[in-house]
LUMSE-80242 format. One line per 3 residues: number of its first residue (from 0); their letters; for each residue x, y negated, z negated of N, C-alpha, C. Coordinates in pm, whole numbers. Layout:
residues N
NUM	A	X,Y,Z,X,Y,Z,X,Y,Z  ...
END
This chain:
residues 312
0	MIS	1747,-7842,-10242,1871,-7813,-10162,1927,-7917,-10111  2084,-7943,-10177,2130,-8077,-10094,2157,-8074,-9969  2156,-8176,-9883,2184,-8134,-9725,2306,-8139,-9729
3	PDI	2404,-8091,-9591,2546,-8089,-9567,2586,-8243,-9516  2475,-8321,-9504,2505,-8451,-9449,2543,-8547,-9603  2480,-8493,-9683,2495,-8576,-9827,2617,-8493,-9910
6	KNK	2665,-8417,-9903,2766,-8348,-9939,2855,-8400,-9880  2881,-8402,-9719,2990,-8481,-9631,3025,-8626,-9701  2905,-8706,-9705,2912,-8838,-9793,2996,-8851,-9899
9	KGF	2957,-8748,-10033,3017,-8770,-10123,3145,-8756,-10119  3183,-8632,-10040,3338,-8585,-10019,3409,-8736,-9946  3374,-8776,-9864,3415,-8888,-9789,3428,-8983,-9901
12	ILL	3339,-9035,-9962,3336,-9114,-10091,3443,-9093,-10191  3451,-8966,-10226,3554,-8929,-10323,3711,-8932,-10277  3703,-8886,-10114,3832,-8901,-10092,3880,-9038,-10065
15	ASY	3806,-9155,-10033,3799,-9293,-10005,3873,-9341,-10117  3788,-9313,-10242,3812,-9389,-10369,3951,-9326,-10419  4007,-9193,-10402,4156,-9163,-10425,4255,-9245,-10334
18	MII	4213,-9243,-10194,4316,-9351,-10114,4336,-9479,-10186  4200,-9547,-10202,4180,-9700,-10274,4295,-9703,-10381  4263,-9596,-10490,4349,-9585,-10634,4506,-9545,-10594
21	AVL	4525,-9471,-10484,4663,-9465,-10432,4727,-9585,-10395  4648,-9662,-10323,4693,-9787,-10257,4728,-9876,-10392  4628,-9899,-10457,4651,-9964,-10575,4757,-9986,-10637
24	VIL	4790,-9812,-10683,4897,-9779,-10762,5009,-9853,-10724  5044,-9799,-10560,5152,-9823,-10479,5167,-9981,-10509  5075,-10071,-10466,5079,-10217,-10477,5109,-10280,-10616
27	TTA	5039,-10203,-10729,5098,-10258,-10844,5224,-10210,-10877  5297,-10110,-10844,5435,-10078,-10867,5523,-10128,-10808  5476,-10209,-10657,5558,-10254,-10600,5569,-10418,-10641
30	FST	5470,-10464,-10684,5446,-10596,-10764,5525,-10603,-10898  5514,-10474,-10949,5598,-10491,-11090,5744,-10467,-11051  5794,-10390,-10963,5924,-10389,-10929,5974,-10514,-10884
33	RSL	5933,-10578,-10795,5969,-10702,-10758,5956,-10802,-10853  5879,-10793,-10912,5872,-10889,-11035,5983,-10878,-11131  6026,-10763,-11196,6119,-10744,-11244,6250,-10745,-11188
36	GER	6251,-10735,-11067,6376,-10804,-10998,6398,-10924,-10983  6291,-10992,-10969,6280,-11159,-10979,6344,-11233,-11109  6284,-11134,-11215,6317,-11168,-11370,6442,-11143,-11371
39	RVA	6518,-11026,-11329,6666,-11028,-11341,6722,-11117,-11272  6712,-11149,-11147,6783,-11240,-11043,6769,-11395,-11136  6663,-11418,-11186,6614,-11529,-11259,6719,-11562,-11407
42	DKD	6717,-11451,-11463,6814,-11404,-11595,6950,-11449,-11531  6970,-11389,-11447,7138,-11377,-11401,7149,-11522,-11349  7072,-11592,-11286,7116,-11725,-11244,7118,-11822,-11364
45	RDA	7010,-11793,-11457,7003,-11886,-11591,7152,-11862,-11694  7210,-11715,-11687,7347,-11677,-11751,7418,-11753,-11681  7457,-11758,-11550,7557,-11808,-11461,7557,-11928,-11490
48	LQA	7445,-12019,-11500,7470,-12179,-11507,7508,-12211,-11682  7450,-12139,-11755,7510,-12137,-11894,7640,-12102,-11928  7707,-11984,-11833,7874,-11976,-11835,7909,-12083,-11754
51	FWL	7861,-12152,-11680,7951,-12260,-11601,7971,-12369,-11713  7855,-12422,-11795,7864,-12540,-11860,7961,-12477,-12006  7959,-12362,-12028,8036,-12324,-12123,8179,-12323,-12102
54	AEA	8216,-12286,-11964,8360,-12326,-11937,8376,-12470,-11927  8284,-12565,-11895,8285,-12724,-11913,8313,-12735,-12038  8235,-12655,-12141,8272,-12714,-12275,8414,-12678,-12336
57	GID	8463,-12558,-12277,8594,-12536,-12318,8683,-12640,-12264  8668,-12703,-12137,8800,-12796,-12098,8750,-12916,-12167  8628,-12941,-12203,8615,-13093,-12249,8682,-13076,-12425
60	RAI	8672,-12970,-12488,8709,-12928,-12617,8893,-12928,-12611  8960,-12862,-12520,9075,-12864,-12493,9133,-13012,-12466  9064,-13113,-12377,9116,-13227,-12361,9087,-13306,-12502
63	SEL	9000,-13300,-12566,8957,-13383,-12685,9083,-13337,-12812  9094,-13209,-12788,9225,-13197,-12911,9352,-13170,-12831  9377,-13241,-12734,9497,-13221,-12645,9668,-13227,-12710
66	STI	9625,-13354,-12792,9770,-13383,-12870,9805,-13301,-12980  9686,-13224,-13021,9743,-13103,-13155,9699,-12968,-13128  9671,-12961,-12994,9622,-12804,-12936,9747,-12725,-12968
69	SLD	9724,-12584,-12975,9847,-12494,-12973,9863,-12479,-12830  9969,-12487,-12754,9994,-12460,-12634,10004,-12295,-12596  9988,-12252,-12478,10020,-12124,-12441,9954,-12034,-12543
72	TRI	9804,-12083,-12628,9770,-11994,-12694,9635,-11970,-12631  9596,-11860,-12661,9428,-11837,-12607,9345,-11872,-12726  9232,-11949,-12695,9139,-12004,-12788,9041,-11986,-12784
75	SNT	8955,-11942,-12880,8789,-11888,-12834,8685,-11959,-12931  8596,-12008,-12873,8483,-12061,-12950,8334,-12046,-12928  8221,-12044,-12992,8086,-12011,-12974,7992,-12119,-12983
78	LGS	7891,-12138,-12907,7818,-12237,-12921,7658,-12144,-12929  7619,-12117,-13042,7506,-12030,-13082,7534,-11907,-13031  7438,-11806,-13059,7414,-11678,-13047,7468,-11631,-12886
81	GKT	7544,-11559,-12873,7570,-11514,-12737,7629,-11609,-12652  7684,-11709,-12693,7744,-11824,-12590,7888,-11845,-12605  7969,-11791,-12562,8125,-11787,-12594,8212,-11853,-12465
84	YTY	8307,-11938,-12518,8409,-12008,-12411,8517,-11996,-12469  8655,-11957,-12412,8785,-11954,-12423,8882,-12047,-12339  8956,-12112,-12401,9019,-12185,-12315,9210,-12159,-12338
87	YVQ	9290,-12232,-12245,9427,-12183,-12244,9462,-12315,-12212  9563,-12366,-12275,9638,-12490,-12225,9811,-12475,-12202  9862,-12521,-12098,10010,-12473,-12026,10047,-12640,-12013
90	QLS	10159,-12660,-12053,10192,-12804,-12053,10269,-12791,-11908  10291,-12855,-11824,10294,-12875,-11683,10466,-12948,-11673  10427,-13069,-11715,10522,-13166,-11750,10481,-13259,-11882
93	TTK	10603,-13363,-11907,10553,-13450,-12010,10404,-13521,-12004  10366,-13556,-11941,10232,-13618,-11913,10098,-13501,-11827  10163,-13398,-11787,10070,-13315,-11739,10029,-13194,-11768
96	YLI	9908,-13113,-11800,9862,-13009,-11836,9780,-12961,-11772  9787,-12808,-11749,9679,-12721,-11716,9595,-12653,-11799  9455,-12649,-11792,9363,-12611,-11865,9294,-12493,-11771
99	NSK	9290,-12359,-11865,9223,-12275,-11793,9102,-12241,-11885  8982,-12227,-11842,8874,-12215,-11916,8780,-12092,-11873  8722,-12059,-11962,8599,-11959,-11913,8454,-11954,-12005
102	GGI	8358,-11945,-11957,8263,-11920,-12063,8169,-11792,-11992  8104,-11740,-12108,8084,-11604,-12079,7915,-11560,-12183  7848,-11527,-12115,7708,-11463,-12180,7727,-11345,-12140
105	PGT	7713,-11225,-12249,7693,-11299,-12413,7823,-11315,-12433  7940,-11238,-12385,8090,-11279,-12401,8172,-11315,-12284  8282,-11319,-12336,8400,-11342,-12210,8505,-11221,-12170
108	AKN	8446,-11094,-12248,8556,-10999,-12226,8518,-10958,-12077  8656,-10932,-11991,8643,-10917,-11862,8616,-10797,-11803  8629,-10673,-11924,8612,-10562,-11895,8454,-10505,-11944
111	DTN	8391,-10602,-11954,8235,-10521,-12004,8159,-10597,-11880  8109,-10517,-11805,8005,-10545,-11693,7907,-10627,-11747  7851,-10609,-11851,7713,-10707,-11933,7748,-10861,-11938
114	NII	7868,-10913,-11914,7898,-11053,-11943,7895,-11090,-11790  7837,-11208,-11780,7839,-11310,-11693,7958,-11430,-11706  8027,-11405,-11647,8173,-11528,-11683,8162,-11603,-11537
117	YRA	8197,-11737,-11616,8248,-11853,-11510,8372,-11872,-11549  8467,-11891,-11420,8599,-11931,-11479,8625,-12062,-11406  8731,-12166,-11467,8732,-12312,-11395,8895,-12334,-11454
120	ETI	8957,-12465,-11389,9075,-12459,-11436,9097,-12614,-11374  9150,-12709,-11478,9185,-12831,-11452,9293,-12877,-11471  9357,-12948,-11423,9498,-13059,-11404,9447,-13184,-11505
123	VER	9506,-13184,-11623,9450,-13343,-11698,9624,-13403,-11737  9593,-13501,-11707,9726,-13616,-11696,9680,-13689,-11831  9826,-13726,-11922,9786,-13878,-11982,9842,-13996,-11921
126	PVN	9767,-14086,-11963,9827,-14215,-11882,9951,-14255,-11955  10028,-14330,-11865,10134,-14366,-11858,10135,-14494,-11967  10243,-14492,-12053,10237,-14599,-12184,10326,-14692,-12098
129	DAD	10315,-14848,-12081,10331,-14927,-11989,10457,-15044,-12105  10468,-14961,-12214,10584,-15035,-12268,10707,-15038,-12216  10775,-15145,-12253,10921,-15110,-12162,11020,-15134,-12266
132	SSS	11145,-15018,-12272,11234,-14989,-12327,11356,-15094,-12336  11337,-15182,-12226,11442,-15304,-12222,11446,-15416,-12326  11337,-15378,-12440,11343,-15454,-12526,11423,-15404,-12650
135	ITS	11470,-15310,-12655,11555,-15241,-12741,11705,-15252,-12679  11782,-15358,-12761,11924,-15400,-12744,12011,-15356,-12839  11957,-15281,-12954,12086,-15281,-13043,12107,-15135,-13114
138	AIT	12192,-15079,-13139,12233,-14927,-13177,12169,-14929,-13298  12141,-14996,-13424,12073,-14977,-13520,12014,-15132,-13595  11881,-15108,-13605,11823,-15206,-13610,11746,-15199,-13762
141	ASG	11735,-15252,-13863,11699,-15189,-14005,11621,-15339,-14070  11503,-15308,-14148,11436,-15420,-14220,11538,-15482,-14351  11630,-15380,-14370,11721,-15407,-14483,11868,-15429,-14447
144	DIT	11963,-15422,-14543,12089,-15450,-14517,12148,-15294,-14461  12240,-15305,-14396,12310,-15205,-14330,12464,-15165,-14350  12506,-15089,-14398,12636,-15074,-14457,12728,-14947,-14387
147	VRG	12823,-14988,-14317,12899,-14894,-14233,13025,-14875,-14346  13064,-14760,-14374,13183,-14726,-14427,13278,-14588,-14349  13381,-14587,-14421,13451,-14444,-14393,13476,-14474,-14185
150	NAE	13479,-14357,-14161,13497,-14348,-14057,13356,-14382,-13952  13273,-14426,-13966,13139,-14423,-13921,13165,-14519,-13807  13117,-14490,-13676,13131,-14572,-13573,13002,-14598,-13496
153	VNG	12982,-14755,-13473,12869,-14777,-13402,12917,-14827,-13271  12868,-14782,-13174,12880,-14854,-13046,12788,-14926,-13044  12768,-15074,-13047,12642,-15150,-12994,12641,-15231,-13131
156	DID	12523,-15318,-13089,12486,-15412,-13198,12438,-15345,-13327  12465,-15428,-13446,12381,-15360,-13561,12328,-15498,-13632  12154,-15467,-13638,12094,-15602,-13689,12006,-15554,-13814
159	PNV	12081,-15615,-13893,12015,-15595,-14047,11894,-15702,-14045  11802,-15671,-14153,11717,-15773,-14213,11631,-15864,-14094  11594,-15714,-14046,11477,-15800,-13918,11324,-15718,-13975
162	ILD	11252,-15842,-13900,11125,-15782,-13962,11050,-15719,-13822  11042,-15543,-13869,11001,-15474,-13770,10868,-15465,-13724  10821,-15456,-13607,10698,-15422,-13574,10690,-15303,-13462
165	FEE	10623,-15203,-13513,10592,-15072,-13445,10524,-15083,-13311  10410,-15150,-13322,10352,-15187,-13179,10399,-15257,-13098  10493,-15329,-13133,10549,-15427,-13048,10651,-15355,-12964
168	IFG	10695,-15249,-13018,10817,-15199,-12983,10766,-15098,-12881  10674,-15013,-12897,10611,-14892,-12864,10486,-14935,-12774  10419,-15012,-12792,10319,-15066,-12724,10193,-14987,-12775
171	ISK	10192,-14919,-12879,10088,-14860,-12964,10104,-14833,-13090  9979,-14812,-13193,10003,-14814,-13327,10056,-14693,-13366  10091,-14708,-13502,10153,-14571,-13561,10035,-14465,-13538
174	ETM	9892,-14509,-13577,9840,-14407,-13577,9805,-14339,-13448  9785,-14423,-13358,9801,-14347,-13185,9905,-14275,-13144  10039,-14320,-13243,10159,-14250,-13178,10135,-14090,-13242
177	ENS	10068,-14092,-13386,10089,-13982,-13448,9969,-13887,-13393  9870,-13922,-13338,9740,-13866,-13287,9773,-13796,-13129  9887,-13847,-13084,9908,-13817,-12943,10062,-13781,-12913
180	VVN	10151,-13747,-13010,10266,-13708,-12995,10244,-13538,-12970  10355,-13498,-12886,10370,-13368,-12846,10383,-13262,-12968  10450,-13310,-13039,10531,-13218,-13178,10470,-13307,-13317
183	VFT	10394,-13225,-13414,10406,-13282,-13545,10431,-13204,-13654  10505,-13238,-13753,10559,-13139,-13859,10514,-13213,-13954  10464,-13135,-14062,10470,-13184,-14191,10550,-13103,-14285
186	DPE	10629,-13180,-14374,10739,-13104,-14459,10824,-13001,-14404  10883,-13032,-14301,10975,-12938,-14220,11080,-12885,-14275  11142,-12795,-14265,11252,-12712,-14272,11364,-12791,-14241
189	NNV	11502,-12783,-14312,11620,-12836,-14257,11628,-12798,-14124  11716,-12882,-14041,11720,-12871,-13911,11587,-12797,-13834  11458,-12852,-13827,11392,-12822,-13778,11392,-12823,-13612
192	SGV	11339,-12719,-13575,11369,-12700,-13407,11202,-12727,-13352  11265,-12772,-13232,11129,-12841,-13164,11098,-12987,-13159  11224,-13069,-13203,11206,-13203,-13211,11250,-13243,-13064
195	TSS	11153,-13243,-12955,11177,-13280,-12827,11063,-13365,-12760  11092,-13407,-12676,10955,-13531,-12607,10927,-13627,-12718  10803,-13619,-12777,10766,-13710,-12867,10716,-13645,-12998
198	TWV	10804,-13680,-13116,10785,-13605,-13218,10750,-13688,-13390  10632,-13655,-13450,10612,-13724,-13568,10616,-13624,-13662  10693,-13678,-13779,10721,-13589,-13896,10663,-13657,-14041
201	NLD	10570,-13584,-14092,10507,-13639,-14204,10601,-13582,-14360  10635,-13639,-14439,10649,-13579,-14541,10566,-13594,-14657  10511,-13502,-14737,10424,-13491,-14855,10478,-13458,-14961
204	SID	10588,-13295,-14956,10615,-13282,-15091,10743,-13262,-15076  10804,-13299,-15011,10972,-13293,-15002,11033,-13463,-15019  11138,-13446,-15008,11180,-13604,-15050,11235,-13652,-14929
207	EMQ	11294,-13590,-14843,11329,-13602,-14702,11342,-13528,-14592  11366,-13569,-14463,11377,-13478,-14352,11535,-13488,-14331  11587,-13378,-14320,11728,-13320,-14361,11739,-13281,-14189
210	ISD	11854,-13330,-14154,11948,-13254,-14056,12096,-13263,-14032  12100,-13122,-14054,12290,-13112,-14129,12344,-13012,-14032  12280,-12933,-13921,12373,-12855,-13883,12431,-12925,-13752
213	SGW	12571,-12893,-13721,12657,-12953,-13623,12604,-12922,-13463  12520,-12786,-13488,12451,-12729,-13335,12337,-12770,-13315  12285,-12866,-13406,12113,-12905,-13377,12112,-13007,-13268
216	TGN	12006,-12996,-13199,11989,-13102,-13079,11834,-13141,-13108  11822,-13253,-13020,11699,-13334,-13019,11659,-13404,-12974  11576,-13451,-12883,11572,-13604,-12801,11433,-13621,-12801
219	GIL	11431,-13729,-12718,11299,-13835,-12689,11240,-13953,-12822  11170,-13904,-12847,11125,-14050,-12970,11079,-13937,-13087  11180,-13983,-13199,11104,-13910,-13340,11114,-14018,-13431
222	VVN	10967,-13999,-13492,10900,-14096,-13588,10905,-14003,-13747  10969,-14055,-13831,10969,-13984,-13932,10911,-14081,-14060  10804,-14033,-14090,10702,-14121,-14184,10751,-14060,-14368
225	GDM	10882,-14134,-14396,10907,-14071,-14520,11110,-14100,-14488  11161,-14040,-14571,11302,-14083,-14567,11372,-13996,-14493  11501,-13997,-14448,11574,-13933,-14352,11731,-13905,-14405
228	RIT	11751,-13787,-14396,11928,-13776,-14400,11963,-13692,-14289  12062,-13741,-14209,12157,-13710,-14110,12267,-13661,-14100  12328,-13516,-14131,12498,-13499,-14141,12532,-13434,-14044
231	GGH	12446,-13375,-13949,12488,-13295,-13835,12445,-13303,-13702  12439,-13263,-13603,12367,-13256,-13490,12377,-13347,-13380  12318,-13360,-13306,12306,-13455,-13157,12183,-13476,-13098
234	FEG	12146,-13593,-13134,12017,-13669,-13090,12034,-13769,-12972  11931,-13747,-12902,11951,-13841,-12766,11781,-13928,-12745  11788,-14050,-12777,11672,-14094,-12764,11646,-14202,-12881
237	VIW	11516,-14237,-12918,11492,-14330,-13027,11460,-14293,-13159  11494,-14304,-13259,11478,-14250,-13407,11384,-14377,-13468  11267,-14362,-13536,11226,-14464,-13621,11181,-14402,-13738
240	VIG	11253,-14461,-13845,11236,-14410,-13987,11172,-14499,-14080  11067,-14437,-14116,10959,-14533,-14189,10989,-14494,-14343  11123,-14550,-14375,11151,-14494,-14506,11321,-14543,-14521
243	TLW	11385,-14484,-14587,11520,-14490,-14605,11608,-14397,-14521  11739,-14442,-14476,11787,-14351,-14342,11941,-14351,-14427  12001,-14216,-14454,12138,-14225,-14478,12182,-14111,-14366
246	VSG	12323,-14159,-14306,12413,-14102,-14216,12525,-14097,-14297  12577,-13955,-14237,12724,-13915,-14311,12750,-13773,-14223  12889,-13748,-14253,12909,-13590,-14189,12971,-13640,-14039
249	NPV	12919,-13563,-13952,12952,-13567,-13793,12842,-13598,-13700  12752,-13632,-13692,12612,-13627,-13603,12684,-13729,-13489  12609,-13714,-13401,12618,-13826,-13286,12473,-13820,-13231
252	IDG	12451,-13973,-13236,12309,-14044,-13176,12344,-14142,-13072  12274,-14103,-12939,12296,-14163,-12834,12136,-14236,-12825  12147,-14361,-12821,12006,-14454,-12813,11987,-14551,-12905
255	AIY	11903,-14542,-12968,11898,-14647,-13093,11846,-14609,-13212  11844,-14642,-13355,11789,-14609,-13465,11688,-14758,-13510  11572,-14727,-13560,11495,-14827,-13630,11483,-14754,-13767
258	VES	11504,-14856,-13888,11499,-14821,-14016,11384,-14896,-14096  11284,-14886,-14141,11180,-14957,-14158,11132,-14945,-14288  11280,-14935,-14401,11278,-14908,-14491,11189,-14992,-14626
261	GAE	11224,-15161,-14548,11194,-15259,-14665,11327,-15337,-14676  11300,-15449,-14704,11431,-15564,-14752,11514,-15544,-14882  11436,-15436,-14961,11518,-15405,-15083,11615,-15270,-15066
264	FET	11576,-15213,-14944,11686,-15111,-14934,11793,-15109,-14847  11862,-15014,-14842,11970,-15020,-14759,11998,-14896,-14691  12047,-14937,-14566,12077,-14804,-14459,12255,-14819,-14470
267	TLT	12259,-14667,-14490,12428,-14632,-14506,12427,-14525,-14414  12567,-14597,-14363,12648,-14481,-14267,12797,-14443,-14340  12836,-14354,-14342,12975,-14318,-14412,13000,-14192,-14321
270	GSP	13114,-14139,-14385,13158,-14013,-14310,13218,-14064,-14162  13191,-13963,-14069,13228,-13973,-13923,13124,-13971,-13801  13017,-14012,-13861,12910,-14037,-13727,12919,-14132,-13615
273	IIN	12891,-14082,-13535,12880,-14198,-13419,12768,-14219,-13341  12737,-14349,-13361,12597,-14414,-13315,12623,-14480,-13201  12582,-14450,-13070,12595,-14521,-12946,12470,-14541,-12908
276	FDS	12476,-14714,-12862,12351,-14785,-12793,12355,-14712,-12671  12264,-14646,-12633,12247,-14572,-12516,12123,-14631,-12437  12111,-14747,-12319,12012,-14785,-12235,11920,-14673,-12167
279	DAT	12030,-14573,-12104,11958,-14496,-12063,11886,-14360,-12120  11939,-14331,-12238,11878,-14260,-12352,11748,-14317,-12378  11738,-14429,-12441,11607,-14507,-12459,11523,-14532,-12370
282	SDA	11562,-14522,-12245,11466,-14548,-12150,11419,-14397,-12118  11487,-14303,-12110,11438,-14159,-12104,11337,-14123,-12189  11382,-14180,-12307,11279,-14170,-12424,11150,-14231,-12457
285	FYY	11115,-14316,-12360,11008,-14396,-12333,10912,-14318,-12224  10990,-14250,-12176,10900,-14143,-12047,10825,-14056,-12122  10854,-14037,-12247,10778,-13935,-12350,10675,-14027,-12403
288	LPS	10664,-14135,-12417,10575,-14220,-12487,10434,-14206,-12477  10337,-14172,-12562,10203,-14166,-12510,10132,-14284,-12512  10022,-14271,-12453,9952,-14388,-12413,9832,-14391,-12521
291	NLP	9776,-14496,-12503,9663,-14526,-12610,9535,-14497,-12533  9520,-14478,-12405,9401,-14456,-12342,9409,-14284,-12335  9267,-14235,-12348,9266,-14107,-12332,9301,-14011,-12160
294	PYL	9334,-13890,-12202,9364,-13816,-12088,9257,-13824,-11987  9281,-13799,-11851,9175,-13782,-11769,9219,-13665,-11636  9100,-13644,-11598,9112,-13512,-11480,9177,-13561,-11366
297	AGW	9308,-13493,-11339,9361,-13484,-11187,9309,-13392,-11113  9258,-13298,-11173,9239,-13202,-11025,9137,-13086,-11105  9016,-12996,-11056,8951,-12907,-11092,8922,-12807,-10964
300	RER	8909,-12715,-11020,8868,-12597,-10904,8808,-12486,-10995  8700,-12389,-10945,8655,-12321,-10977,8745,-12195,-10969  8753,-12111,-11036,8846,-11954,-11033,8760,-11850,-11007
303	TES	8715,-11784,-10900,8641,-11662,-10882,8756,-11529,-10847  8892,-11557,-10845,8959,-11427,-10800,9009,-11361,-10938  9092,-11257,-10904,9156,-11210,-11021,9177,-11289,-11179
306	PWS	9166,-11221,-11270,9204,-11293,-11384,9296,-11360,-11391  9322,-11450,-11473,9472,-11508,-11492,9569,-11438,-11552  9703,-11476,-11563,9822,-11405,-11623,9792,-11409,-11756
309	WEL	9711,-11505,-11831,9733,-11505,-11978,9642,-11403,-12033  9537,-11364,-11920,9437,-11245,-11977,9473,-11099,-11972  9611,-11092,-11905,9646,-10934,-11869,9673,-10901,-12035
END
């Protein structure tokens, strides 16, 4: 017969075992929950840091492509699986740009609560070219002969048979100019719009760039890598033609023209065009002249408030 004391001891030991097991289960659950919470926090911190560097990558990408990037256009790229950045560039002035960028893990969609997103914006400025427009003193300068016929009117000096040096005039090489201008066109249609600020035109499959509409306007610096024919419109600034130039009809050009056709070619003005040497127009054009120095950051800030207008 088992004594009551032994039975009581066995009951106490069993109860104590249950209590110890319960405590161990509670502690294990608490530790597991804490570990999972710390893991989630660590994952979020890691994703936030990656999102930050992705936003920085978007800014760096935009700066590196500033001369050729599509303005006011949302552009997205990825760096590996689940790493996305989006950037958007607005031109604030001739030399100043606003870059909005955001990085996201695993994406940048603002309506997805699973995405960790970091937003930043920068002000980027192009260095100012120190070339001096005062070296331009003639209405027309050409490497070959210049012929003025009919009722063509030239108000200013005419300098034929001059050895032209692009870099001496603009302070940068042709390659730097092409890679840094605001507008680049290849084989543009007749009376192409958007010839403002600084423009480079390449002719690959057409014979010449043509401006014929009397209502056409342009300004700044226009470089045509090929032949050009102007029979209408109004341009203010500096035109540099790396080829031959034919001017007729009734266009008006205020500023200066350079024709780098070669000594064996002739620049012809006929009809009723008006070419005015205008030092103010050339000076204004040089304001748009790009520099051979890279763009630099003029301001930076984190964006944590509501999404930008371009995301709406």
